[in-house]
PLY file of the C-alpha trace (Angstrom):
ply
format ascii 1.0
element vertex 298
property float x
property float y
property float z
element edge 297
property int vertex1
property int vertex2
end_header
23.07 80.66 41.51
24.48 81.27 45.01
27.27 78.82 45.87
29.72 76.97 43.72
32.28 74.37 44.75
35.51 74.73 42.67
37.72 71.57 42.45
41.12 71.86 40.92
43.70 69.48 39.44
46.87 69.11 41.44
48.75 67.92 38.38
48.64 71.33 36.78
49.94 74.23 38.91
48.15 76.62 36.50
44.82 75.27 37.76
45.34 77.20 40.97
45.71 80.47 39.03
42.61 79.67 36.94
40.71 78.91 40.16
41.62 82.30 41.62
40.39 84.07 38.46
37.21 81.97 38.32
36.43 82.72 41.98
36.85 86.47 41.41
34.75 86.28 38.27
31.91 84.58 40.13
32.27 86.76 43.27
31.74 89.85 41.08
28.33 88.34 40.21
27.42 87.63 43.82
28.21 83.89 43.75
30.12 82.41 46.64
32.99 80.00 46.02
33.98 77.18 48.29
36.92 74.70 48.10
37.59 71.28 49.48
40.18 71.26 52.26
42.58 69.29 50.06
42.51 72.00 47.44
43.03 74.78 50.05
46.07 72.89 51.35
47.31 72.69 47.74
47.09 76.44 47.41
49.23 76.68 50.62
51.73 74.13 49.26
52.20 76.27 46.12
52.97 79.27 48.33
49.88 81.27 47.23
47.00 82.35 49.28
43.43 81.07 48.90
41.24 83.02 46.44
39.73 86.15 48.01
36.36 85.37 49.60
36.79 81.58 49.31
35.82 79.31 52.24
36.11 75.62 53.03
33.40 73.33 51.83
31.56 71.85 54.79
28.79 69.88 53.08
26.41 72.79 52.58
24.00 72.89 49.63
25.55 73.67 46.26
24.24 74.98 43.00
27.16 73.78 40.94
30.51 72.03 41.03
33.13 73.61 38.74
36.06 71.39 38.01
39.33 72.83 36.58
41.23 69.82 35.46
40.64 66.57 33.67
38.47 63.43 34.08
40.35 62.37 37.24
39.44 65.68 38.91
35.78 65.17 37.88
35.83 61.75 39.56
37.14 63.36 42.72
34.55 66.04 42.59
31.80 63.43 42.29
33.16 61.75 45.44
33.08 65.12 47.33
29.43 65.76 46.61
28.11 62.22 46.59
25.97 62.82 49.61
25.01 66.36 48.44
24.52 66.00 44.70
24.97 69.01 42.43
25.55 69.27 38.71
29.23 69.00 37.70
30.84 71.12 35.02
34.34 70.25 33.84
36.77 72.58 32.09
39.63 70.63 30.59
43.11 71.57 31.69
44.57 68.22 30.89
44.91 66.05 27.76
41.81 64.26 26.52
39.43 65.26 29.25
36.55 63.26 27.69
34.11 64.02 30.54
34.85 67.78 30.49
32.50 70.20 28.75
34.77 73.07 27.78
38.42 73.95 27.20
40.73 76.29 29.00
40.32 79.04 26.42
36.55 79.08 27.03
36.66 79.64 30.91
35.35 83.28 30.84
32.52 82.42 28.45
31.62 79.38 30.63
31.61 81.42 33.84
29.19 83.93 32.22
26.90 81.07 31.25
27.06 79.65 34.83
26.28 83.01 36.40
23.31 83.38 34.03
22.09 79.83 34.65
22.35 79.34 30.89
23.00 75.56 30.80
21.17 72.24 31.08
22.12 68.99 32.75
22.14 65.33 31.82
22.10 62.27 34.09
24.93 59.78 33.90
24.29 56.24 35.05
26.43 54.98 37.88
27.21 51.57 39.34
27.00 50.20 42.81
29.21 47.33 43.90
29.16 44.99 46.89
31.69 42.43 47.93
30.67 39.33 49.79
33.09 36.93 51.59
31.71 33.76 53.24
28.13 35.09 52.98
28.98 38.41 54.68
29.09 41.79 52.96
32.46 43.13 53.55
32.69 46.21 51.22
30.40 48.45 49.20
31.06 51.44 46.95
30.02 52.98 43.64
31.53 54.16 40.35
30.78 56.50 37.49
33.13 54.94 34.94
33.84 51.39 35.88
34.22 48.67 38.54
37.35 46.63 37.83
38.39 43.35 39.35
42.18 42.83 38.74
44.86 40.42 39.81
46.97 41.82 42.56
50.27 40.20 41.54
51.66 40.52 38.03
53.10 36.96 38.05
49.87 35.22 39.10
46.71 34.76 37.13
43.28 35.40 38.64
40.78 32.60 38.22
37.17 33.81 38.13
33.69 32.75 37.05
31.42 35.37 35.47
27.73 35.47 36.24
24.99 37.59 34.66
21.51 37.70 36.10
22.15 34.75 38.42
23.31 32.56 35.58
26.92 31.45 35.03
28.43 32.61 31.66
32.06 31.46 31.70
35.05 30.81 33.92
38.62 31.62 32.98
42.05 32.77 34.13
42.63 36.42 33.40
44.21 39.68 34.43
40.77 40.84 35.52
37.16 41.81 34.51
35.65 45.19 34.37
32.10 46.42 34.27
31.66 49.84 32.58
28.93 52.44 32.26
28.44 54.25 28.85
30.42 57.13 30.41
33.25 54.79 31.19
33.19 53.10 27.76
35.71 55.81 26.62
37.98 55.26 29.61
39.53 51.95 30.87
36.99 49.86 28.93
38.12 51.59 25.75
41.77 50.84 26.32
40.95 47.27 27.08
39.24 46.76 23.70
35.63 47.41 24.67
33.13 49.20 22.45
32.36 52.94 22.63
28.83 53.30 23.91
26.87 56.49 23.04
25.86 58.23 26.28
22.11 58.05 25.46
22.29 54.24 25.16
21.19 52.47 28.34
23.64 49.59 28.60
26.58 48.27 30.57
29.76 46.74 29.08
31.54 43.70 30.56
35.16 43.40 29.42
37.43 40.44 30.35
41.06 41.55 30.67
43.58 39.26 28.90
41.42 36.23 29.52
42.71 32.72 28.78
39.45 31.46 27.30
37.83 30.61 23.94
34.95 32.99 24.79
36.30 36.20 26.30
34.75 38.95 24.20
33.39 42.22 25.51
29.63 41.97 26.09
26.93 44.74 26.03
24.24 43.94 28.55
20.96 45.30 29.92
21.60 48.00 32.52
19.02 46.34 34.79
21.19 43.23 34.91
23.27 42.25 37.83
26.85 41.15 37.13
28.69 38.90 39.61
32.35 37.99 39.41
33.52 35.24 41.78
37.14 34.66 42.63
37.53 30.87 42.58
39.02 29.24 45.62
41.50 27.43 43.38
42.74 30.79 42.03
46.57 30.90 42.13
46.49 34.68 42.79
44.47 37.11 44.82
42.60 40.07 43.46
41.91 43.74 44.04
38.74 45.72 43.35
38.98 49.23 41.90
36.11 51.73 41.63
37.01 54.41 39.09
40.63 53.79 39.91
40.15 55.66 43.13
38.57 53.43 45.79
40.03 49.98 46.36
39.49 46.73 48.26
41.58 43.55 48.47
39.84 40.33 47.35
40.58 36.95 48.76
39.86 33.52 47.37
36.05 32.89 47.30
35.20 36.61 47.24
31.97 37.48 45.29
31.61 40.86 43.64
28.17 42.01 42.66
27.67 45.06 40.35
24.33 46.61 39.46
22.83 49.93 38.46
22.95 52.45 41.27
19.75 54.38 41.85
21.67 57.67 42.16
22.90 59.01 38.80
25.44 61.87 38.54
24.31 65.12 36.97
26.66 66.65 34.42
26.31 70.17 32.99
25.69 70.38 29.22
26.98 73.31 27.21
28.09 71.54 24.05
25.09 70.25 22.16
27.11 68.87 19.20
26.56 65.19 18.24
28.56 62.70 20.26
30.39 61.68 17.09
31.81 65.14 16.96
33.12 64.85 20.51
34.77 61.50 19.64
36.52 63.06 16.63
37.67 66.12 18.61
38.84 64.35 21.80
40.61 61.52 20.07
41.81 63.50 17.04
40.24 61.02 14.66
40.98 61.30 10.93
37.87 62.28 8.96
39.49 63.70 5.75
37.64 62.68 2.65
34.19 62.74 4.27
31.62 64.08 1.84
28.52 64.09 4.02
24.84 63.58 3.16
24.65 66.80 1.12
27.02 65.28 -1.41
24.34 62.79 -2.38
21.80 65.46 -3.10
0 1
1 2
2 3
3 4
4 5
5 6
6 7
7 8
8 9
9 10
10 11
11 12
12 13
13 14
14 15
15 16
16 17
17 18
18 19
19 20
20 21
21 22
22 23
23 24
24 25
25 26
26 27
27 28
28 29
29 30
30 31
31 32
32 33
33 34
34 35
35 36
36 37
37 38
38 39
39 40
40 41
41 42
42 43
43 44
44 45
45 46
46 47
47 48
48 49
49 50
50 51
51 52
52 53
53 54
54 55
55 56
56 57
57 58
58 59
59 60
60 61
61 62
62 63
63 64
64 65
65 66
66 67
67 68
68 69
69 70
70 71
71 72
72 73
73 74
74 75
75 76
76 77
77 78
78 79
79 80
80 81
81 82
82 83
83 84
84 85
85 86
86 87
87 88
88 89
89 90
90 91
91 92
92 93
93 94
94 95
95 96
96 97
97 98
98 99
99 100
100 101
101 102
102 103
103 104
104 105
105 106
106 107
107 108
108 109
109 110
110 111
111 112
112 113
113 114
114 115
115 116
116 117
117 118
118 119
119 120
120 121
121 122
122 123
123 124
124 125
125 126
126 127
127 128
128 129
129 130
130 131
131 132
132 133
133 134
134 135
135 136
136 137
137 138
138 139
139 140
140 141
141 142
142 143
143 144
144 145
145 146
146 147
147 148
148 149
149 150
150 151
151 152
152 153
153 154
154 155
155 156
156 157
157 158
158 159
159 160
160 161
161 162
162 163
163 164
164 165
165 166
166 167
167 168
168 169
169 170
170 171
171 172
172 173
173 174
174 175
175 176
176 177
177 178
178 179
179 180
180 181
181 182
182 183
183 184
184 185
185 186
186 187
187 188
188 189
189 190
190 191
191 192
192 193
193 194
194 195
195 196
196 197
197 198
198 199
199 200
200 201
201 202
202 203
203 204
204 205
205 206
206 207
207 208
208 209
209 210
210 211
211 212
212 213
213 214
214 215
215 216
216 217
217 218
218 219
219 220
220 221
221 222
222 223
223 224
224 225
225 226
226 227
227 228
228 229
229 230
230 231
231 232
232 233
233 234
234 235
235 236
236 237
237 238
238 239
239 240
240 241
241 242
242 243
243 244
244 245
245 246
246 247
247 248
248 249
249 250
250 251
251 252
252 253
253 254
254 255
255 256
256 257
257 258
258 259
259 260
260 261
261 262
262 263
263 264
264 265
265 266
266 267
267 268
268 269
269 270
270 271
271 272
272 273
273 274
274 275
275 276
276 277
277 278
278 279
279 280
280 281
281 282
282 283
283 284
284 285
285 286
286 287
287 288
288 289
289 290
290 291
291 292
292 293
293 294
294 295
295 296
296 297
């Protein structure tokens, strides 16, 4: 372990203080810390200096990306190292923080594990998306959680036709359609009524948003499938494409959006080896009182 990129949340001023302590902790173990320019500017805006020994990230090789924040900060971190992949470790300073691996109270213990290399990684499937207009590719991007096609005006419905593996499935008016990875199944797709997909399940989820159709249920599909969403020329409203809620592109009538598995997964650090069901219960504060467990049947 030689160089760690630290990414901080700008929504929690305490993240800057935690970053300073984390940088000092790692420096004492001979590990250099680098920060994105945006984060260094945030330190200045708060009226505090950059952590001692910290430098600006310039695309050099990294051993780890340490995120002090929530899921949004993890998504920003993944953007920063897209061309220079390194495993991402999130420490939750927000609310749910479903993608994070540890809580604020565990920072010192986590940093010791990082310095000792005492962790493993898992790969998270990502999506690639391309937009075609009149036979020409006009936009391309990627996503960890989901690709969402949404109407751009509240008062006007978006008319689309949904295609899976080059075959039409249904056309309908809607607020939008999203395609989610297993990681994203607990994010936007979850709030839209989609199923929770265990992270070791290889599948994508397609969720119509407020569709005016007899058949508009969420669908779980093969991750090798290609999903296409076409904005019909008769659509009364235009659309907008969102990738993880961060990267966007305006969609005109006749636009074709193609979503498929991206060959480059994102690596996430694993410290918590508890079953995924335990994470669901903990993150969403699910009620489990009255559970007796398998030993009760013995």
